C-alpha positions in Angstrom: -99.3 48.8 -4.7 -98.9 45.9 -2.3 -99.3 42.2 -2.8 -99.2 39.9 0.3 -99.4 36.4 -1.1 -100.1 33.3 1.3 -97.7 34.8 3.9 -96.9 33.1 7.3 -95.1 35.0 10.0 -93.6 32.8 12.8 -91.9 34.2 15.8 -89.6 31.5 17.2 -91.2 28.1 17.2 -94.2 29.0 19.4 -96.2 31.6 18.2 -97.6 32.3 14.5 -98.1 36.1 14.0 -100.0 35.3 10.5 -101.3 32.5 9.0 -101.7 32.2 5.2 -102.6 35.8 4.6 -103.2 37.1 1.4 -104.1 40.8 0.8 -103.8 43.3 -2.3 -103.9 47.0 -1.8 -104.3 49.2 -4.9 -103.7 52.9 -5.4 -106.2 55.2 -3.7 -107.5 52.3 -1.6 -108.7 53.0 2.2 -108.7 49.7 4.0 -109.5 48.9 7.6 -107.7 46.0 9.3 -110.1 45.2 12.2 -109.6 42.7 15.0 -108.7 42.3 18.7 -105.1 42.7 20.2 -102.9 40.0 18.8 -105.1 39.5 15.7 -102.1 40.2 13.4 -103.1 43.8 12.3 -99.8 45.4 13.2 -97.8 42.5 11.9 -99.5 43.1 8.3 -98.4 46.9 8.7 -94.9 45.8 9.5 -94.7 43.6 6.5 -95.8 46.6 4.3 -93.1 48.8 5.9 -90.5 46.0 5.4 -89.8 46.1 9.1 -90.1 42.3 9.0 -90.2 39.7 6.3 -92.4 36.7 5.8 -91.4 33.3 7.1 -93.3 31.8 4.0 -94.9 33.5 1.2 -94.1 36.9 -0.7 -94.7 40.4 -0.1 -94.4 43.0 -3.0 -94.5 46.5 -2.2 -94.3 49.3 -4.7 -92.7 46.9 -7.3 -90.1 45.3 -5.1 -90.5 41.7 -3.7 -89.3 40.5 -0.4 -87.9 37.4 -2.3 -85.1 39.5 -4.0 -85.1 42.9 -2.3 -81.6 44.2 -1.1 -80.9 46.0 2.1 -80.1 49.1 0.3 -83.3 49.3 -1.4 -85.5 49.2 1.9 -84.8 52.9 2.8 -85.7 54.2 -0.6 -89.1 52.3 -0.5 -89.8 53.7 3.1 -89.6 57.1 1.7 -92.8 56.4 0.0 -94.6 55.0 2.9 -95.8 57.0 5.9 -96.4 55.7 9.3 -98.6 56.8 12.2 -98.5 55.2 15.5 -101.0 55.0 18.4 -98.5 56.5 20.8 -97.4 59.2 18.3 -93.7 58.8 18.8 -92.9 62.5 18.8 -89.6 63.8 19.8 -90.0 65.3 23.1 -86.9 67.4 22.9 -88.2 69.1 19.6 -91.1 71.4 19.0 -93.9 70.8 16.6 -92.1 72.4 13.5 -88.7 70.4 14.1 -90.6 67.1 14.7 -92.2 67.5 11.2 -88.9 68.6 9.6 -87.1 65.6 11.1 -88.8 63.4 8.7 -87.2 65.3 5.9 -83.7 65.6 7.3 -83.1 61.8 7.1 -83.7 62.1 3.4 -81.0 65.0 3.3 -83.6 67.3 1.9 -82.1 70.9 1.7 -83.0 73.2 4.7 -85.1 75.6 2.6 -87.1 72.9 1.2 -87.6 71.2 4.6 -88.9 74.6 6.1 -91.3 75.1 3.1 -92.8 71.6 3.1 -93.2 71.5 6.9 -95.1 74.7 7.1 -97.3 73.8 4.2 -98.2 70.4 5.9 -98.8 72.0 9.2 -101.1 74.6 7.6 -103.0 71.8 5.7 -103.5 70.0 9.2 -104.6 73.2 11.1 -101.5 72.8 13.2 -99.3 75.7 12.0 -100.2 77.9 15.0 -98.8 75.3 17.3 -95.6 75.0 15.3 -93.4 76.5 18.3 -95.0 74.3 21.0 -93.5 71.1 22.4 -95.5 67.7 22.5 -96.1 67.9 26.2 -97.8 71.2 25.9 -100.5 70.2 23.3 -103.6 67.7 23.5 -103.5 64.1 22.4 -105.5 65.1 19.3 -103.0 67.7 18.4 -100.2 65.3 18.8 -101.7 62.9 16.5 -102.3 65.6 13.9 -98.5 66.5 14.3 -97.6 62.7 13.7 -99.8 62.8 10.8 -98.0 65.8 9.4 -94.8 64.1 9.9 -95.9 61.0 8.0 -97.4 63.3 5.2 -94.6 65.8 4.7 -92.7 63.2 2.4 -95.7 63.0 0.2 -96.1 59.2 0.6 -97.9 56.8 -1.7 -99.3 54.7 1.1 -100.0 55.8 4.7 -100.1 53.1 7.4 -102.0 54.0 10.5 -101.7 51.7 13.6 -104.6 52.2 15.9 -104.2 56.1 15.4 -107.3 56.8 17.5 -106.4 54.5 20.4 -105.0 57.4 22.7 -107.4 60.2 21.9 -111.0 61.0 23.0 -114.0 60.2 20.7 -114.3 63.7 19.4 -110.5 63.8 18.4 -110.8 60.2 17.0 -113.6 61.3 14.7 -111.5 64.4 13.5 -108.4 62.1 12.9 -110.7 59.6 10.8 -112.1 62.5 8.7 -108.6 63.7 8.3 -107.4 60.3 6.9 -110.4 60.3 4.8 -109.4 63.6 3.3 -105.8 62.4 2.8 -107.1 59.5 0.9 -109.5 61.5 -1.4 -106.2 63.3 -2.5 -105.0 59.9 -3.9 -103.0 58.3 -1.0 -103.8 54.8 -0.2 -104.5 54.4 3.6 -104.3 51.2 5.6 -105.7 51.6 9.2 -105.5 49.1 11.9 -108.1 49.3 14.6 -109.9 47.4 17.3 -112.8 49.5 17.2 -115.4 47.6 15.0 -118.0 50.5 14.9 -115.4 52.9 13.6 -114.9 50.7 10.4 -118.4 49.5 10.0 -119.8 53.0 9.8 -117.6 53.8 6.8 -117.9 52.9 3.1 -114.2 51.5 3.0 -113.0 47.9 2.6 -112.9 46.1 5.9 -110.5 43.2 6.5 -111.5 41.3 9.7 -108.6 39.4 11.4 -108.3 36.9 14.3 -105.5 34.9 15.5 -103.3 35.7 12.6 -105.9 34.9 9.9 -108.1 37.0 7.6 -111.5 35.6 8.6 -113.7 37.8 6.5 -113.6 40.7 4.0 -116.3 43.4 3.5 -115.9 45.1 0.0 -116.0 48.8 -0.4 -119.5 50.3 -0.6 -120.2 51.8 -4.1 -123.5 53.2 -3.1 
């Protein structure tokens, strides 16, 4: 699904975001990108989302390579990729239901289908009872669930999660991780960036350790 091949990302002439990174993501994978702030985790996610392009090397996402992709193709690929942010990025002037529907509005999905899919997704994530609430009136853990619902409503093939437990308490963080595991078991590939080493190492999934823009170690998925 994703092939990152010997990629460098350089910002200006001073700082290297990624240095000779190679990473393969297959259908149904769950991969943790682990490392301290500035390790390059978010840069990898941005490459997959085609938010940035490599300075050297190539990135192939869902059959399209950065070496030859056109600008008009990028929005079509992004429709198949869900993104979850640490700070939720919910629209404060819209309620929970409208926040989830917004993800479908930009694809010109008919209103009847938008409403149906938003209700189904919120129900699946246990948030349908909060559909008329606004982000400021629900907890951090609930806001993250809404953010996940917004990412899932378009039925993505790949889900990118950038520090999704960073702004919630430990209990809510555990619930978010279990929710991501459930999503992965349904067939969606998940790539989760985190600085929480114990969170990744207590899981059976593949772990990619990063530091200073490099992949320094990889732990294979446990098959036990």
